[in-house]
VOGU-3710 file (C-alpha; in Angstrom, 3 decimals, decimal comma):
1> mpaqpsvfth> -79,007/-194,002/160,643  -78,942/-190,392/159,276  -79,766/-189,716/155,675  -76,790/-189,001/153,330  -76,987/-185,805/151,174  -77,697/-186,551/147,524  -75,439/-185,707/144,551  -78,030/-183,075/143,514  -77,718/-181,397/146,877  -73,904/-181,228/146,592
11> gltaltlglc> -74,051/-179,833/143,117  -76,582/-177,130/144,124  -74,357/-176,070/147,093  -71,244/-175,798/144,934  -73,073/-173,709/142,350  -74,464/-171,426/145,017  -70,952/-170,859/146,466  -69,504/-170,194/143,015  -72,140/-167,589/142,260  -71,540/-165,885/145,604
21> laflsgcgke> -67,788/-165,890/145,063  -68,255/-164,440/141,582  -70,607/-161,790/142,940  -68,250/-160,815/145,709  -65,252/-160,634/143,422  -67,248/-158,403/141,033  -68,234/-156,143/143,823  -64,534/-155,533/144,775  -63,654/-153,932/141,361  -64,082/-150,068/141,196
31> kpkdpvlprv> -64,868/-148,099/138,043  -61,816/-146,258/136,569  -61,685/-142,527/137,509  -61,042/-139,698/135,021  -57,530/-138,148/135,319  -57,331/-135,142/137,606  -56,600/-131,863/135,616  -54,545/-129,037/137,080  -56,854/-126,264/138,117  -55,656/-122,812/137,032
41> qvqevktaef> -57,015/-119,289/137,196  -56,788/-117,259/134,017  -57,299/-113,696/132,981  -58,579/-112,533/129,635  -56,209/-110,257/127,741  -57,439/-106,712/127,053  -55,018/-104,179/125,603  -55,113/-100,510/126,545  -53,048/-97,411/126,167  -50,296/-97,145/128,826
51> aaavaltgdi> -48,452/-93,928/129,295  -45,806/-94,102/132,034  -45,387/-90,941/134,168  -41,699/-90,852/135,310  -40,803/-88,733/138,337  -37,253/-87,392/137,928  -34,850/-85,655/140,308  -32,030/-83,571/138,979  -30,349/-80,164/139,362  -30,004/-76,775/137,682
61> qarvqtqlsf> -26,881/-76,501/135,464  -25,474/-73,893/133,121  -26,076/-74,317/129,437  -22,365/-73,743/128,793  -19,787/-75,151/131,194  -16,081/-74,636/130,619  -12,998/-76,298/132,032  -10,335/-73,582/132,673  -6,692/-74,589/132,491  -3,265/-73,067/131,996
71> rvggkiiqrm> -1,786/-73,197/128,458  1,646/-73,915/129,926  2,938/-76,166/132,705  4,400/-75,088/135,978  4,030/-74,682/139,758  0,941/-72,866/141,078  2,053/-70,059/143,406  -1,255/-68,165/143,784  -4,993/-68,874/143,626  -7,429/-65,893/143,720
81> vdvgdrisak> -10,913/-67,576/143,577  -12,629/-70,535/145,123  -15,746/-72,690/144,420  -18,908/-70,613/144,424  -17,209/-67,312/143,579  -18,663/-65,162/140,815  -16,065/-64,014/138,333  -15,920/-61,471/135,541  -14,343/-61,699/132,038  -10,595/-61,035/131,994
91> qvlakldpkd> -10,269/-61,676/135,776  -7,035/-63,368/136,894  -7,876/-66,659/138,642  -4,499/-68,200/139,425  -0,810/-67,817/138,683  2,160/-70,068/137,962  5,818/-69,524/138,951  7,174/-67,398/136,031  10,877/-67,929/136,694  11,618/-70,526/133,906
101> lqtnvdsaia> 9,586/-68,673/131,351  11,126/-65,321/132,350  14,561/-66,863/131,652  13,364/-67,775/128,164  12,211/-64,103/127,656  15,651/-62,834/128,786  17,416/-65,252/126,474  15,221/-64,125/123,528  15,827/-60,523/124,233  19,617/-61,106/124,184
111> aeaaeqarvk> 19,277/-63,050/120,886  17,287/-60,229/119,330  19,905/-57,623/120,388  22,643/-59,682/118,878  20,840/-59,992/115,550  20,125/-56,172/115,583  23,848/-55,540/115,907  24,600/-57,998/113,092  22,057/-56,254/110,906  23,742/-52,838/111,509
121> qtaaafvrqe> 27,122/-54,282/110,669  26,046/-55,978/107,408  23,996/-52,925/106,534  27,146/-50,687/106,860  29,152/-53,133/104,736  26,454/-53,231/102,021  26,364/-49,411/101,856  30,124/-49,264/101,374  29,924/-51,800/98,554  27,071/-49,922/97,051
131> kllpkgytsk> 29,180/-46,686/96,904  32,348/-48,349/95,623  30,751/-50,438/92,834  29,968/-47,468/90,461  33,483/-46,191/90,785  34,966/-49,588/89,994  36,735/-49,995/93,359  34,918/-53,219/94,096  33,723/-56,225/92,111  30,128/-57,243/91,460
141> seydsaqaql> 30,607/-60,565/93,354  31,750/-58,629/96,547  28,717/-56,380/96,133  26,325/-59,382/95,805  27,963/-61,074/98,880  27,488/-57,950/101,019  23,806/-57,825/99,890  23,178/-61,460/100,726  24,699/-61,007/104,197  22,422/-58,086/104,928
151> rgsqsalkaa> 19,292/-60,008/103,871  20,412/-63,020/105,935  20,971/-60,897/109,038  17,605/-59,146/108,511  15,843/-62,611/108,315  17,626/-63,709/111,471  16,483/-60,574/113,180  12,859/-61,270/112,355  13,255/-64,782/113,636  14,735/-63,513/116,874
161> qaqlanareq> 11,905/-61,009/117,299  9,294/-63,838/116,668  11,068/-65,917/119,366  10,935/-63,057/121,744  7,289/-62,447/121,100  6,565/-66,088/121,678  8,522/-66,222/124,922  6,687/-63,186/126,179  3,319/-64,747/125,192  4,367/-67,957/127,058
171> lgytsliada> 5,189/-65,800/130,057  1,717/-64,233/129,904  0,175/-67,708/130,004  1,374/-68,083/133,640  -1,698/-66,110/134,591  -4,972/-67,983/134,247  -7,544/-65,511/133,010  -11,297/-65,986/132,616  -12,657/-65,493/129,177  -16,329/-65,129/130,272
181> pgiitarqae> -18,283/-64,130/133,389  -19,835/-66,919/135,471  -19,565/-69,002/138,622  -16,728/-71,282/139,685  -18,398/-74,754/140,329  -15,319/-76,874/140,925  -11,551/-76,671/141,732  -9,074/-79,345/140,703  -5,787/-78,017/141,846  -4,124/-76,275/144,816
191> vgqvvqatmp> -1,314/-73,824/145,450  2,045/-75,547/145,351  0,907/-78,211/142,927  2,854/-78,694/139,691  0,413/-78,944/136,824  0,683/-79,807/133,053  -0,666/-77,613/130,239  -4,377/-78,132/129,628  -4,947/-79,804/132,999  -8,289/-78,515/134,357
201> ifslardger> -7,864/-76,083/137,196  -11,428/-74,696/137,585  -14,857/-75,530/136,223  -16,834/-72,416/135,139  -20,573/-72,268/134,735  -20,962/-69,370/132,333  -23,666/-66,803/132,820  -26,725/-67,119/130,496  -29,191/-69,884/129,793  -29,895/-72,668/132,324
211> davfnvyesl> -30,960/-76,288/131,993  -32,576/-78,755/134,384  -30,511/-81,957/134,003  -31,810/-85,448/134,821  -30,437/-88,961/134,642  -33,019/-91,370/133,193  -32,880/-95,097/132,414  -32,788/-95,912/128,725  -35,854/-98,213/128,800  -38,077/-95,125/129,385
221> fvnppsnqpv> -37,092/-93,635/126,100  -37,824/-96,444/123,642  -39,840/-93,749/121,883  -38,767/-90,073/122,170  -40,786/-87,952/124,583  -43,312/-85,516/123,231  -42,546/-81,806/122,672  -44,937/-80,775/125,436  -43,798/-78,329/128,108  -42,422/-79,874/131,255
231> evtlldnpqi> -42,994/-78,374/134,720  -39,827/-78,224/136,816  -40,362/-77,814/140,593  -37,878/-76,839/143,249  -37,607/-79,870/145,538  -37,232/-77,855/148,792  -40,198/-75,540/147,966  -42,785/-77,061/145,497  -44,431/-73,636/145,187  -41,435/-72,449/143,108
241> kvmgkvreit> -41,963/-73,693/139,520  -40,807/-73,010/136,031  -41,748/-74,418/132,637  -39,325/-75,859/130,164  -38,932/-78,172/127,146  -36,764/-81,206/126,519  -33,727/-79,806/124,665  -31,354/-82,671/124,457  -31,166/-86,415/125,237  -27,609/-87,837/125,190
251> pavsaqtgtl> -27,329/-90,569/122,499  -25,005/-92,759/124,556  -25,667/-94,556/127,863  -23,361/-93,657/130,730  -21,003/-96,604/131,530  -20,979/-95,606/135,169  -24,750/-95,124/135,888  -26,326/-96,910/132,928  -28,666/-93,862/132,315  -29,199/-91,265/129,698
261> qvkialaslp> -28,937/-87,544/130,416  -32,015/-85,437/129,700  -31,650/-81,720/129,553  -34,725/-79,493/129,876  -34,185/-75,915/128,648  -35,544/-73,226/131,058  -36,585/-69,809/129,804  -35,600/-68,037/132,982  -35,121/-69,089/136,657  -37,683/-67,863/139,180
271> qgmqlgsvvs> -36,738/-66,220/142,463  -35,364/-68,905/144,750  -34,242/-71,296/142,056  -30,561/-70,924/141,193  -27,529/-72,754/139,792  -27,166/-76,069/141,592  -30,702/-76,162/143,000  -32,207/-79,657/143,331  -35,391/-79,888/141,221  -38,019/-82,530/140,200
281> aaltipakqs> -40,006/-83,046/137,046  -42,511/-85,514/135,746  -41,993/-86,788/132,089  -44,958/-88,625/130,449  -43,709/-91,226/127,988  -45,861/-91,496/124,780  -48,726/-94,030/125,264  -48,452/-97,519/123,763  -50,846/-100,449/123,453  -50,044/-102,740/126,427
291> velpwsaltk> -51,420/-105,422/128,679  -51,514/-105,271/132,447  -50,967/-108,655/134,213  -50,196/-109,509/137,858  -46,748/-110,635/138,823  -47,946/-114,212/139,232  -48,593/-114,632/135,491  -44,945/-114,111/134,631  -42,559/-117,117/134,356  -39,380/-118,084/132,519
301> glgdqlgqpa> -39,185/-119,248/128,877  -37,770/-122,582/127,681  -35,444/-123,606/124,853  -34,185/-120,645/122,741  -36,032/-118,221/125,124  -34,588/-119,826/128,353  -34,586/-117,259/131,084  -36,611/-114,718/129,101  -40,066/-113,453/130,412  -42,955/-115,711/129,306
311> vwvvddqnkv> -46,575/-116,562/130,231  -48,863/-119,607/129,914  -51,585/-119,072/127,301  -54,754/-121,362/127,363  -56,235/-122,309/124,002  -59,786/-123,282/123,088  -59,116/-126,957/124,006  -57,930/-125,793/127,469  -54,346/-126,705/126,573  -51,518/-124,474/127,710
321> tlrgvtvgry> -48,680/-123,023/125,590  -45,572/-121,187/126,904  -45,202/-117,888/125,003  -42,434/-115,367/125,294  -43,470/-111,729/125,947  -41,837/-108,359/126,128  -42,054/-106,498/129,472  -42,413/-102,724/129,129  -42,204/-101,910/132,755  -42,322/-103,541/136,134
331> ltgkviiidg> -44,728/-101,954/138,621  -45,796/-102,795/142,181  -47,638/-106,066/142,021  -47,969/-106,105/138,251  -46,151/-105,920/134,928  -46,871/-104,093/131,698  -46,616/-106,397/128,619  -45,976/-104,401/125,431  -45,549/-107,338/122,971  -46,506/-111,011/122,680
341> lkngekvvva> -50,244/-111,091/123,617  -53,509/-110,419/121,733  -56,951/-109,307/122,736  -59,230/-112,148/123,975  -56,422/-114,569/124,836  -56,498/-116,301/128,205  -53,359/-116,108/130,337  -52,807/-118,223/133,484  -52,379/-115,949/136,421  -52,470/-118,607/139,212
351> gnqllhpdmk> -51,595/-122,256/139,386  -48,802/-122,184/136,760  -46,068/-123,829/138,908  -46,346/-127,409/137,533  -47,484/-126,754/133,942  -45,787/-128,028/130,843  -46,500/-127,451/127,153  -49,684/-128,979/125,761  -50,929/-129,919/129,176  -54,708/-129,874/129,506
361> veladvhknp> -55,968/-127,770/132,435  -59,257/-127,013/134,216  -60,209/-123,321/134,362  -61,158/-122,046/137,806  -62,656/-118,848/136,403  -61,914/-116,146/133,882  -61,121/-112,652/135,189  -61,629/-109,900/132,663  -59,537/-106,756/133,010  -61,978/-104,040/131,939
371> tgaqq> -59,565/-101,179/132,316  -56,486/-102,766/130,834  -53,293/-101,079/131,629  -53,780/-98,078/133,863  -51,838/-94,894/133,588
//
């Protein structure tokens, strides 16, 4: 008969199984891992002078440009000049149909003749009264009446003469006459067209000083340009150059183009550069302390600055903060920040897609920008 296991043996087996199970259950538990931090690449901020060189394209225009128009309305019956023609002072450029105004002149001539006859009649009557009064053959009242009629007719004659002069002057306005020499640059009316007084008929570029005129975006003139000479080059032939200075910058932005007009005064035009020639120039905007960052650093602001340019800045505890910045200029592959950052700060330039304020990050490396913003 086999021996039965003792109570001690059963207890020892149970204890052994319990210890094994406890050991195995302990082995199945892993040690908690540290949270995974977003890995970002940053660049250290270093400010430097940035002076933007702006290449402009414009044309040569006359310093004084005049819109020529008739001083009376009517139908154009003749045009003597065309666009591009050189004209002299007192030259007739176009004519209106004079029939209606000639009728006014004829009517004024007739009115003047009638008043002249009336003056002769009243003058003769006054002379008679003047001779009869000393002899007592007429009364003082009749004498005064004859004198008043003479003075009235004389005043009416002066008015008729003024009307005649005005009618003749109006008739003279049917000829459009140039008041200065120059070149016709535009024509706004044709023969047979009925025009109103003061309606532009020709554009005249007067002889004299010339300007190089350019259209420039307002953002380039936050600060006025320096008074340094500007080199203006003929676009078709860069060998033809002339020096000038910025003479005028229009104070208002054009509603059509969104630009300012910059006029560069030219001392004299070289051979080959003339009115209407297309020219180029390079304007250097005054330098300003700026920061150059890659495009990838730029993001959009939140809250009150929603949609405005912003960057993620990393502090000493490796926490990120979204900060609004002012962009001075957008260049190829990079942006120029003119406000919002300080020297030594760290800006996230890669890995900023999933960041949020006060998030802790891991720095991949720090890229220093030794040159700062380049010119």
